[in-house]
MARVOGU-608968 format. One record per atom (N, C-alpha, C, O): x, y, z. Coordinates in steps of 0.05 Angstrom, whole numbers, plus 5000, padded with zeros to 4 digits. Each point is the difference from the previous one (the first is absolute). Example, Ala and Ser with C-alpha at 12.3 -4.5 7.8 and 13.67 -1.06 7.14 Angstrom:
2
526448865156 498250245000 501850245000 502150005013 497250214973 501650245001 498550225014 501050225004 
//
This chain:
573
883983852978 498650234990 499650295012 498150065014 504250124976 499950295012 496850134985 499350034977 499550015042 497050264998 500850214998 502250075008 495950104978 500250254989 501250125046 502150115009 495349795004 499550075019 503550035014 501150225003 499749595001 503249815004 502250234991 501950095013 497349974965 503050234995 498850235002 501850174997 495649985008 499750245016 500049935029 498250175003 502049775013 501949865023 502849965004 501450045020 499349864957 503749985007 500850254996 502150075012 496450164966 500350304996 500450185019 501750185000 496049725022 499950285024 502749925018 501750155009 498049474993 502249945019 502750084989 501649985018 499550104959 501850084993 500550295006 502150075011 495850124981 499650265009 500350075033 500550225010 499349555002 500350045034 497850125004 500050225013 497549674975 496949915018 499749855015 499749784989 500250205041 500449875022 495749875011 498949795007 500550424988 496550005002 498150064979 500150144979 497749675034 498150124970 497450005021 499249785008 499750424999 497449995014 496950054982 499450134981 499549745033 496949885001 498549854992 500849795011 497150144974 498349695002 499449814984 499350044977 501149695035 500249844978 497349974987 497950095010 502449754962 497549884988 501050014970 502150094991 495249774994 500949834983 501750044974 501249824989 498650455004 500650184983 503249964997 501349994979 499549995051 502549995012 500849755007 502149995013 496849844982 501849705003 503349954994 501849935015 498250154959 502549954984 502350205011 502449934997 496750375018 501850155011 500449865024 502249895005 495550095013 500849975036 501349734999 501649935018 497549844955 502049814999 503549955002 501649855010 498350474968 502249994988 501350145026 501650144988 498749925037 501450145015 499849815025 500450105022 499049664976 501649805025 502249844988 500149854981 501850255038 503050004994 501950114993 502449934999 496050404994 502250164983 501950145016 502250064992 496350025043 501850155010 497850255002 500550205015 497849804976 497950194994 497750025032 499749785009 499150395003 498349925017 498050044989 499850134979 498649775030 495450034992 500450225029 501949955016 496150314989 499550105026 496849994992 498750164987 500949675021 496349955003 498750165011 499349915022 499750354972 497950275002 497449854997 499549804988 498750425032 496449904997 498950204976 497950034987 504250075014 498550174967 501050154977 502150135002 496549864975 503250104982 501250155001 502450004994 495550325018 501050194999 501850045022 501950144993 498349785030 502849935018 502049994991 502150135005 497449564968 503749984992 499950124976 501249884982 497450375012 501650174986 500650255007 501150164985 497949945051 501450185014 502649895017 502050135008 497249584997 502449875006 504050094988 502050095011 496849754952 502150024985 501150315001 502450045002 495450204996 501450174990 501250175030 501650195000 497349705021 500950005020 504249835007 501650105016 498649784976 502049815001 501350184970 502150115006 497249924971 502250204978 500250345013 501750174994 496149855024 500350255007 504150085022 501650185005 497949545000 503049995031 501849904994 502350095005 497249694981 502349904977 500450124971 502349964992 496750124996 500350204973 500349774972 500550074977 499149745029 500749714992 496549904995 498250065015 501549774956 498250024992 497849795022 500749785009 497350324995 498149765020 497349884978 498750144984 501149655020 497149874982 497849955019 500649945023 497350084972 497649825003 498249964980 499950144980 498749685024 498649864977 495849975016 498650005021 501449974948 495949985001 499149724992 501349924981 497649975026 498749814981 497550164971 500050234993 498449574998 498850304973 498150075015 499549885020 499150344972 497850065000 499550285032 500550244998 498749655022 500050075018 501750075017 499850205014 503049544986 501150065013 503250164987 501850055015 498249984966 503050264993 497050235005 500550215013 496949754976 499150295010 501150035033 501950165001 497349755019 501050135025 501550134996 499950235008 502949674974 502250155004 500850254995 502350085003 495250124985 501550234975 499950175023 501350204994 497449835040 500050155008 502650115013 500550245003 501949465009 502550045009 500950064967 502450074999 496449914976 502949984984 499750374996 501950154996 495849915007 500350274994 501450195018 500650234992 499949675038 500550175018 502649914991 501850165004 499249534980 503750024993 500850214983 502150144999 496249854990 499950194966 500650324994 501150154984 497449855045 500750345012 501150085015 500550245002 500349585013 502649985018 503549934986 502449995007 496249984973 503249934983 501649845002 502150044988 497649705028 500949765005 499949744982 497749984989 504049795004 500449914987 498849704997 501349815007 496150164983 498149755012 499449804971 500150134979 499449645019 498749824989 499249885004 501149805009 495650224987 497949854993 499249814977 499650014976 500649845039 498749664975 497050005019 499349995024 499350014945 497149995002 499949814976 500650024976 498549785039 498449704982 497650034985 497950105008 502549824970 497450094987 498449804991 501149805008 496050104972 498949815008 501149884978 502250104993 496549624988 500649784990 500250154969 498150064985 504449975011 500950114955 497449974996 498650205000 500049504995 497549924977 497450145015 497849994990 502550115028 497850125014 500150295003 498450095017 503050084972 500450205009 498450264970 500649984976 497650195034 497450074981 497549984999 498050114989 502849695029 496149744997 497850115024 497749935002 503750245013 499050055034 499149855014 497849995013 505649734983 500749785018 499350145038 500150245006 499449575008 500950035025 502950125013 502449935000 495850335013 502550255016 502450014968 502249895001 496650254976 501550054988 500050294998 497950125004 503749974993 500550405005 502550014968 500749834985 499850455017 502949974990 501150265014 499550245002 501849605003 502750165019 502050164983 500750235007 500049684979 502650164993 497750234980 500349964976 497850225030 497950205002 499950085018 499650255000 500549605030 497850125025 504450025011 500450215013 501049704985 502350125015 502350264989 501850115012 497049934957 501250124977 500850305023 502250125000 495749945017 500050275007 501750095025 500750225007 499749475005 501650045018 503149755004 501149845015 499250284960 502749844996 502450184975 499450134980 503349805031 501850094959 500049744988 501450024980 497349645022 500349954981 497249885001 498450075017 501049754965 498249735015 499349914968 499550214988 500549604999 500649794985 498049795008 499150015023 500149804962 497949755000 502649794977 500750054977 499949775039 501749784983 497449784994 498949855016 500750194957 498849704977 500549845004 498749815007 504450214988 500349734993 503549835019 501150165015 499949634985 502249975011 502350084979 502349945005 497150164978 503050094974 500850225016 502350025008 495250225001 501150295006 501550095032 500650225009 499649445003 500650025028 503149864998 500449814984 501950305034 499750095019 500550404990 500150175017 500249874959 499950334990 497550125014 500950175015 496849824986 498050145015 502450115025 501250215001 498749555017 500750045025 503050105006 500750075022 500749924959 503150125005 499650294993 502050145004 495250024982 498750254991 498750055018 499650235007 499149555005 498650225023 502150045024 500750225009 499949604997 502350045032 502750304980 501350155014 498849864957 502650245005 497750234994 501250224998 495649824997 498850175008 500750155022 501150225001 497849595023 499050065040 502850014988 499850094977 502949865030 501650065020 501550324988 501150175013 498549814962 501050304977 498050315012 500650205013 497349724976 498150164999 498749955035 498050125007 503449705012 498750035019 496950085006 498950205007 500349544988 496449965001 499649655002 501349805006 495850294985 498549745001 501149834970 501750164992 498249704996 500749764980 497249745006 500049895022 498250044961 499149815007 499549844965 499550084978 500749645036 499349784972 498249805006 499349845017 500350244962 497049914999 500249694984 500949974977 498149815043 500749694982 496649925017 498550065018 501949704954 497849885010 501149745008 502449964996 496449905012 500949725021 501249824985 502149885005 495650114964 501549764993 501950094984 501949844998 498350334992 504050135002 503250015016 502450004996 495450005028 501949915013 500249765010 501849975016 496649824979 501349684997 501249914976 501649814999 497650354979 502049914976 503549905003 501250015022 499649914958 501450095003 502150204992 499550104978 502549975033 502050174982 501050044981 502449944999 496650154982 502049994982 503050124991 501749954983 497850275040 503250114998 500849985040 498950125019 503049704982 500750035022 503250185022 501549945018 498050294967 502650195016 498650025009 497650004996 504450045027 499950165031 502450145011 502249955011 496450264981 502550405008 499750165030 498050005013 503550084991 499050205022 498950264987 500750114979 497149975042 499750234986 501050215024 499349955023 502950364971 499750145038 500450234989 500950044977 498450145040 499750324994 503450114999 502149965012 496850214961 503450164986 499350275034 497950075010 504750004996 500250305016 501050174977 502249964991 497150145005 501050194977 499950444999 498250144991 504749965023 499850265013 499750174964 501249994978 496250195036 499050184982 501650355012 500350055024 500050034967 500350304998 499250284991 499049904979 500750275019 499350254975 502249985002 502049955014 497150154957 501850244987 502350225012 499450185016 502649784977 502350265013 498250354997 500850205012 497249814973 498850224987 498450105026 500150195015 497849474983 497950075019 501250025037 498850115019 503649734983 500850045029 501350355004 499950125022 501149964957 501550285001 495850235007 499150205012 500349694977 496950184998 498449905038 499450175017 500349634985 500249945030 502050175026 499150105020 503549904972 501050075017 499650414997 500450155019 498849924956 499050334994 498549935020 501150025022 495849874976 498350135005 500149935035 498950175015 502649545001 499550095021 502750115022 500849985023 500050164953 503350225012 498350215005 500150145021 498549904962 498850334997 496949925025 498450175008 501749604998 497250035016 500450065030 502149905008 496850215007 499550105028 499049975021 500750125020 496649664976 500149765017 498549764980 497750004990 505049775008 499449735004 498449855002 500449985024 497249814972 499349735014 501349774986 501450004980 497849805036 499949814983 497949835002 498650055020 500549764968 497149854999 502249734992 501450034980 498849745034 502449814995 496349785007 498350025017 502049764956 498049774993 501049745011 501649975019 497349884969 501249644998 502450174990 501850125012 497949864966 502750074982 502950035001 501849994983 498350105051 501950085001 501349715023 501450035019 497949784974 499949855014 502649844999 499449795011 502150204985 502950005002 502150134993 502249954991 496050365019 502750295013 498950065019 498650204995 501249755021 500150125026 502350195010 499550215011 503549674982 502150195009 499850184979 500350245004 499249674974 499350284970 498550235021 500950195013 496849734984 498950135001 499750265035 499150235003 502149605015 501150175018 502050185004 500450175017 501349744959 502750254992 499650184982 501450204999 496749754984 498150224988 498350235022 499850244995 499349665021 497850165016 502450145009 500450224991 500949715022 502950125021 500950274979 499850235008 501449674960 501050214990 497550204984 500850204988 496149735012 498050264988 499950065035 499250235000 501149715026 498450125020 496849964989 498450174995 501449555002 497049955002 498449815009 500049794987 498650245033 498949855005 497449744978 498450074982 502149625028 499549894985 497049875015 500549905022 496850074970 497949965004 500149744983 500750004977 498549815036 500449684981 495949904993 497950095008 502649784982 496549834996 499849675012 501649815001 496650215003 499249685020 501749884985 502349965008 496949964966 502449795000 503250024989 501349824990 499750515019 502549965013 501450095017 502250115001 496049815014 500650035035 502049825007 501650085017 498849654973 500549755007 503450124988 502149965012 497750174969 503050044984 501650215014 502449965007 495650354995 501550225018 500250125016 501950165003 495349805020 499950155017 502449895019 501250175014 499949534988 501250055026 503050144993 501150064979 499449965047 503850014983 499950334990 501950084986 496250075019 499450284979 499450235018 497950105007 505149984999 499150195019 498850294981 499950235010 499149714959 498950264995 497649884987 499750084977 497849665036 498249844994 497950235020 500350025025 497450144959 498750085013 496550014999 498350175001 501949504997 497849804987 498749974981 501050094980 495549715016 498550074988 499050294990 500650225011 498449764976 497850224985 498349844987 500849774996 496850274994 497749874988 497850035017 499550215013 498849534989 497050005017 500949815028 498850015021 503949794975 500249865011 501550255027 499350045023 502850064963 502250185005 500750165035 499849925023 500950254970 501150195028 499450294990 499950094977 499750055047 499950334986 503350074998 501250154986 499649715029 503150104991 501449914970 502050144994 497149634987 500249934973 498850294981 501550174991 496249845007 498150194991 501450295006 500750124980 499649995044 502350174999 501450134986 500050224989 501949535013 503050034986 499250134963 500650184985 497749565016 499550054965 497950174996 499750004975 498150215039 500150134991 500950335005 498750184990 503249855023 502050165011 502950034979 501750175002 498149624978 502549994982 498250274985 498050145001 505849794976 500150214977 499649844974 498850054978 502749735033 501249744981 499549845017 500150025024 499149754957 498949645006 501249854985 499550014976 502149835034 501249734994 499149774996 500749845018 498050054964 499549795010 501049714983 499849974976 501349885040 502049755005 497349744999 498549895016 502050094964 498949554984 497450075022 499849915023 498150294963 497750025007 497550134982 499850214987 498649595016 498050144987 497250125030 497649974998 503150085011 497749995022 496850244987 500050224990 498049635015 497650114986 498450075008 497749994992 503750145042 497850205013 500950334986 502250105007 496450014978 500750314990 500150165015 501950165006 494849815008 500450235017 502449975023 500150175018 501549654981 502549985019 501750204996 500450155020 500649904962 500949934982 500950474992 498050104989 503950075014 499350275003 499650154964 500649964977 498150225040 499950184970 501850214996 501250155016 498749834956 502250254991 503449935003 502050124991 497649595026 503849915006 500349914977 498349874988 505250214996 501949914987 499849685005 500849915021 497949874955 501149745013 500949894976 499350064977 503049705035 501049924987 499949745013 500049965024 499749824947 499349675016 501949814982 500550034976 500349795040 501449864992 498849734998 499349905021 500449964956 498849705010 501049794973 500250064976 500349715038 501249744979 498050014973 501049944978 496750115023 498550094990 499250194986 498850185012 501649844957 499550264999 496850054986 499550194985 498849665021 497850024994 498850145027 498750204995 501549745031 498550195012 500550295009 498850155016 504549904959 500650325014 497950164997 498449934983 501150315030 498050215002 497349855000 498450134988 500949705018 497049715006 498250305014 498450164991 503349785039 498450195010 500550225004 498150115012 504350094981 499850325008 501250044966 500349814984 500350445013 501550024974 502050085011 499750105022 502849924969 503249895003 500850274981 499350094978 502850005043 502350244981 501049674988 500249994976 500349845033 502749844994 499849725007 499249965023 501549704954 498549875013 502549704989 499949854981 501350165035 501149904989 500949625001 500049935023 500649894962 499249714999 502349855008 501749934984 498550005043 501949835007 499449835029 498050015013 504549844991 500049985024 500750165034 502350065007 495849965005 500650175025 503149965006 502050144997 497449615012 504550035015 501950084971 502050155001 497449784983 502450104983 499350274983 501950104988 495950025011 500750245005 500650225013 501050214993 498149685034 500850255011 503849925020 501450155014 498949554979 503050084995 500850144977 502250115003 496549924973 501850174971 498850365008 500950184985 498049865030 498550245010 502350145018 501150224995 499549575033 501850165025 501650204992 500350235007 500849604974 502550144998 499950384978 501550194995 496849765003 498450284981 499250245018 500050254995 499149545037 498450215014 502150125031 501449895018 497750424974 502750145024 498350085028 498650205004 502249525020 499150035026 498050315011 500650235006 497549664992 497650385011 500750065022 500349815015 500150424996 501450125022 497550135016 500450055024 497449994965 497150065009 498549835007 498749914981 500549955049 499149805001 497550085020 499649915022 499650204972 497050235022 497349734982 497949945012 502649994968 497849954992 501049675008 498549854987 503150015026 500249824999 499349935041 498849845014 502650364989 499650065029 497950055010 499349905022 498650374956 497249825010 498049845005 498649975020 501349874952 500149845000 500349725022 498249885012 504950064988 499749785040 498850195016 497749914996 502150175010 498550235023 496549835001 498849845014 500950324966 497649834997 499649764993 497649934998 503250005000 500249695004 501049875024 500149764996 500650295025 500749935026 497150095013 498649875016 501050374975 497150065015 498349804985 499249805013 500350214971 497349694991 500649765008 498249845008 504950064992 500049845016 499749925033 499949765007 499950385006 499750135019 496649865008 499349795011 499150484977 497449865008 498949794979 497649985005 503049854976 499449794993 501749835032 498349995017 503949924990 499649935024 498450015015 498449835006 502050375003 497450065029 497549824997 498949905019 500250054952 497749895003 500049664995 498249844993 504250125012 500249735000 501349835032 501949885009 495350254999 499149855029 497449855016 497650014996 504049875023 497449785011 497050135011 499550215012 499049614981 498550185022 498849795026 500349765003 497950465017 499249885018 497849724999 498250024984 501949825028 497849795022 498949884963 501950004985 496049935006 499449884969 499550224987 498549924982 501850295015 499450064983 502149864972 502149875002 496550224976 501649894969 502750184986 500550234993 501049515006 502650214995 500850164987 498650004980 503350185017 501250194983 500149914983 500649775007 499250224960 501949844989 503250005003 501449814998 499650505009 501950114983 501349805027 501949854994 497250165040 501649845013 500749734991 502149875007 495650014971 500249625006 503650014969 502249884999 496250344981 503450064985 502150075014 502249894995 497550335030 503650065009 500749775008 502449974997 495949705019 500749855020 501349774974 501749835004 497550214979 500249724982 503150094982 501849844994 498150454999 502850055002 502649925007 501949934986 497750125051 501149975010 501049675007 502349925003 495349954997 500949695008 501049914971 502249905001 496950114982 501049894969 503750055000 501950135009 497549704980 503549784995 501450374970 499050194988 503649695014 500350284995 501149914965 501650124987 497449735008 499349904969 498249895004 500349765003 497750334999 496649965004 499750114970 501550154989 496149745001 498650054980 496749994995 498549824995 501050665009 497149875000 498750074982 501150104981 496649865020 498649984988 496649995006 498249835003 502250534996 497550114989 496449985001 499650054976 498249925033 498549994971 499350174992 499850185017 499149954951 499450194995 496950035027 498649845012 501750564987 497850085016 501950135033 502250055009 495049944997 502050095038 503249885004 501750155010 498849694985 502949875011 502750044990 502249975009 496250164964 501850154984 501350165013 502450005006 495450174999 501850355019 501249935024 501750165009 497849625006 501149915020 503249914998 501949995016 497749964959 501949804999 503350164982 502449944998 495650334991 501650294987 500850095022 502450054995 496950055039 499450065007 502049995029 500950205012 499449644990 500949825022 502649754999 501949965015 497149894960 503549854990 501749975006 500149784991 502450265022 501750024987 502249924989 501649845011 498950284961 502449864982 502950115013 500750205012 500949494976 503149995008 501549904984 502349965008 497049994965 500549944980 500749725004 501949914987 497349975025 499949685003 497549995003 499249844983 497950295034 498249884995 498750114973 500750214989 497549645004 498250104965 497150005006 499249875019 499150274967 498350115003 498249984972 500550174982 498049685015 498049844976 497950105003 499250125020 499249834951 496450065006 498950014964 500849994977 497250025038 498050044964 500250365001 497850105001 503750024998 500450285001 499150184982 499550245005 500149614966 500550164970 496249905003 498350165009 501349614982 497849795000 498050045014 497649974997 504450145025 496950065029 497449725002 497850074992 502449725015 498849775007 499349955029 501050105020 497849804979 498849865027 501049854996 500749914978 499849975059 500949755006 502949894981 500449774994 500750395001 502949955002 502949895010 501949874993 497050265028 501949865025 500249674994 501849904987 496149985025 501749785006 501449744971 501749824996 496250334992 501449814980 502150114990 501549834990 499450405010 502350104993 502249915023 502550004996 496349955023 501649905027 500949655001 501549875015 497450074968 499649594989 502949984980 501449815002 499450464976 501349964981 502250125017 501849864992 499550335030 501550155008 501349725019 502549985004 495649835006 500849855029 501049824983 502550035000 496749804983 500949754974 502750085002 501649905016 499650394956 501649954995 503550135021 502350014991 496650065035 500450075016 500449815024 501050125018 498649674987 499949835023 502250125023 502150074990 497549965032 501350055022 499850245003 501450115017 496650074963 502350374998 495650135013 497949974987 502550145038 496450135002 500450194996 501850164999 494049804993 497850054984 498250085002 498149884991 501650315019 497850235016 497550024972 500450114979 497149755032 498550134980 497350145018 498549895016 501750384975 498750225012 497050034993 499450214989 498249595016 497350024990 498650125027 500149995025 497850164945 497550035004 498049755003 500049774991 498550385027 498149724999 497450004969 498249835001 501950314982 498149994974 502049884991 499349794989 503250245011 501149864985 501449725003 500849834984 499150195042 501649635015 497549884994 500949804989 496450175011 498649984997 498449964963 498049864999 502650224984 499849944980 501449814988 499349914978 502750025034 502549734993 500749885019 502249915006 494650115009 501849835023 501249644999 501549885016 496949994956 501049744993 503949985005 501449805004 499450464994 502449984995 501649855030 502249895001 496050145019 501950095030 500149585006 501249865016 497450104967 500249684992 502849954983 501949875009 497950254965 503049984994 503650065022 502149895001 496750325009 502549975019 500549805024 501850015017 495649764980 500749795024 501049874981 502349925007 497150004967 499649794985 503649874989 501249794996 499350575002 502749994989 502050025016 502349994991 497350055032 500650065037 502350304986 502149954988 497250245015 499750174987 500750305026 498450194999 504049835023 498750155024 498650194997 498450005020 501150204964 499150314999 498850115025 498349895015 502650284987 498050165029 497850184998 500550235004 496549704991 497650174989 499750235015 499149925021 501250334979 498550175021 497650124992 500250194985 497149715024 497650184991 499050235010 498850065021 501850044962 497750345011 497949945003 499249924978 498550075044 498849935007 496850215008 499050025022 500350094956 498950285004 496149984992 498650204997 500849615001 497649794981 499850224981 497650055001 503250054989 499350144976 501950054967 502450065004 496749924969 501250144997 502250274998 500850134980 499549885031 501750275008 500350194999 499050175015 502949874959 501550224987 497650064975 499950224989 498449585006 496850084989 499950145008 500750214990 498249775038 497750095016 501750375006 498950175014 504249874971 500750245009 499050094973 498250164995 503249704990 499550284972 497350075000 499450244998 498949615004 496750055005 499250335019 498650214999 503449645020 498450285030 502450284981 499250235003 503549734980 500650324992 498949934979 501650044982 497049905011 497950084964 496750065017 497850054992 503049925028 496650085007 498149865006 498050085012 502549654980 497049735003 501049895035 502049935013 495150124991 499549765017 501049715001 499149854983 502650065034 502049794994 496349744991 497850035010 502749844978 498249764989 500949834987 501450014980 497249655043 501049764977 504849805006 501449814993 498350485026 502949875000 500649825043 501849895013 495350194992 500149745020 501349754999 499249854982 503250045036 499149694999 499949865021 500950095021 497849664977 498749935027 502949805001 500149814985 501050225025 502149785003 499549845025 498750095019 502449664978 500949695014 502550145025 500750235003 499849625007 502549925009 502449904991 500949785006 500250424978 502249894982 502049725004 500349784990 501150445036 500549855011 499349575011 501249794997 496750285013 498849714997 500349834975 500649764998 498950464980 500149814973 503049884997 500749764999 500750515000 503049914999 500949805017 502149904992 497150035025 500549745021 498749724990 500949775004 497050304984 500049744992 500249894963 499049804989 502950435000 500649924984 503649925006 501549974980 499250025037 503149985008 502250125005 502349925003 496550394998 502150215010 499150055031 497849935009 504550235007 500350065018 498850174997 500350164982 497149875042 499150184997 498750335023 499649905023 499850364977 500250035022 498550234992 500150094977 498150055047 497450105003 500650285012 500449955024 499950274973 501350245013 498050174998 499050064978 500250045047 496950255004 501050225023 498650195009 504349745001 500150285003 503349975006 501449805003 499250504996 503550084989 501249895023 502249974990 498249925040 500949985016 501349604986 501849875010 496650064970 500549754995 501949884981 500949774999 499850544978 500150014983 503749995001 501249954979 500050085040 502349904993 501649715008 502249924993 495849955022 500949685008 499749824974 501549844988 495150295006 499149774978 501850064969 499949854980 501450405024 500550124977 504349785006 500449804986 501150265028 502149805003 498649694994 500549854980 497450095046 500649684988 499149914971 500249774992 498550474993 498849824980 502049984986 500649774992 500850435002 503450134981 502349745007 501649944982 498549935044 501549875014 499149764983 501649864987 495450095016 499449644988 500949944973 500050174981 500949595017 502149874979 496749904990 499549775006 498650364981 498349994972 498750255002 500850215012 496049744969 499550184994 497750115025 498449845008 501650445003 498850055021 497850234985 500750134980 497449895029 498450214995 498650125031 499349855019 500550424979 500250255013 496250164990 499350134981 499549795038 497350164996 499050135010 498249935014 502750394984 500550215023 497850204989 499850094978 498549955046 497250194996 502450255003 502249995011 496450254972 500350294986 498550094998 497949894992 502150345013 498450325005 499450084970 501650114984 496149825012 498150084978 500150154982 500649994976 498450305050 500350234989 503050065003 500050095023 501949924971 502650014995 500450304979 498649914982 502050295012 500050184976 503449984989 502050025014 497949944964 503550064997 499850174986 498949964978 502250325028 501050154989 501650024977 501949854995 496850404988 502049924968 501050185004 499150195014 503149804973 502250345000 498550234991 501750184998 497149874999 499850174994 496849994995 499049834985 499150395032 497449904996 498950234979 500850235004 497949724981 499150124976 497250135016 499249945022 499250284955 498750185006 497049825001 498150045015 502149794969 497649764983 500049775026 497949965012 504149934994 500449885025 499650075020 499649815016 500350424995 498850125029 496350034999 498449945018 501150204950 497750044997 498149724995 497550024999 504249694997 497849735002 500449955029 498649855015 503150264990 499949845039 497950185014 498349905015 501750274983 498750215012 496749884984 498150035016 501349884963 497449874980 499049795021 498350015017 503649794976 500649825024 498449965023 497949895004 503550225009 499150175018 495950105006 498449835007 501050354989 498950194987 497249684996 498249945015 502849904954 497149725001 501549905018 499550195015 502849635003 499049935036 497650025005 497849904995 503150275018 497350095015 497750054992 498450005018 500650064954 497249924994 499449704994 497749924997 503749985001 500249675002 498849885023 498249845002 503350285018 498849905023 502149895019 499949885021 502750234955 502249895012 502150035011 502349924996 496350265024 502350185026 502049855010 502350105000 497449645009 501749915018 502749894981 500949795008 500350334970 500049934982 501950215004 502249945010 497250384981 501850185003 501849965032 502550025004 495249925013 502049965029 502849835002 502250045008 496149724976 503049804997 502150164993 502050105010 496349894964 503550264982 501350145024 502149935011 495950304996 502650125024 500749885016 502449984995 497349945019 501149785022 502849934995 502150075011 496949724962 502949904988 502150224982 501649914984 498450255019 501350264990 500850164998 500750114979 499750035061 498150215009 503950104999 500450244997 502249585007 501749915006 501250104977 502350075002 496449944972 501250134971 499850274994 501450134985 496749965031 497450274997 502050185020 500350234994 501449655033 500550265018 502949915003 501650135014 
//
């Protein structure tokens, strides 16, 4: 007998799915049993949130649909945070949410929820399969929605329906299409006229320019325009780009901010950059995006173009004359060189047993990591160090929870990447708060033999939250982390582990950990009071820091101000 679950698994296999992330449960028995002998691997995690993060990370790198599952009630409820991240990152993920027996739905049965309502906000498609007759059409529809709309699709199915005999046994593959989308000729002509009339053009390139590196560089050369990249586009745009001037935004560089502020025309390519205070006021703005609903969402536009970035640039370039005045570009590049030097000067070792500068840790990770490493920073200060000190080369990748902004993303996303790319170096840059939130996933690494390298920035605090408090004028409160020896915990979980408390010990520990044929963790004690200076200090931030200093003194914590000063003198002088 072919069950509904067996037909579902056959459809997944025909569509190229190679693994499923999750935790088993009785409502999933039909599905997990159908996986046996299917060729699809089961990746056993310790928390369903990690399953969804892992699937999202796999989809982000492969571009293909990835699958996670959750048993009824609490099991699939746990998926939701990772699914929100996948949905906001626009990657194709299928979630199979098991449900309670159909005969008990509506009776307040054990573990009863309404998953089709729960997942509606974080998906492009969610549907409840109440009978075997609806399958496999619902599954095919869900997968098609996920790959074409680049988002999360959820199939809610009771355990008894999954175990029922299939009414329809059709098996068909679902694959994404690759259309070419180009603006109309009159729109391209208007864009060329606006760019031709501009004196200072700056390009802001986002993740939508992922496949258009060479085209963006050619366009920047033609326009004499500096290129500012977003965090999500760093891996695509930064490398081999003589016109790149860094990032802007809260995590960015002064040079990226200045290149935007100084322009009279801003060309936004494949970006829905959300931080409006970092976008120029009074500039002519042209935006290119494949999703028309995103045009003008952040700033008023002179012209919005619906199109694929690569195809649009190809159509636009022949209409543009080379710009002879490159003073705006030259100024931006000179400013970037100065900014880069200042940032590199901060990545230095410290003497004795002083907590390490996190910039130094990130710099050495960059130097030791392989040429095709995948870096995954936790949300918070690790993202800042990754943005500023990890060098992209066209083969390296950088992913994270860059839009949803969830703590604890690095370790479970590393599980997904390492599962999809065996043999490739995967580096999780974890905060101490982040890794402790999903600490059980260290066991997922050892159980599944995933050779992830985990570098923990251990500053005994929710460090980025502390920085936000200081900038807003608040005395830091409720941010302490009383950490154990995380290396000892990792060693007990079966990882190769190192505790680094001195700068002089870091190079050797990193080299040994990264050379180890298996999962390894470095617990690096870093400076708690390290300030991450934003690209442009606003007046309210300056007032906030002054107010923080005054309140801290009045609360009797003047020693914290002394530590802050000692740790950051090199950033001031």
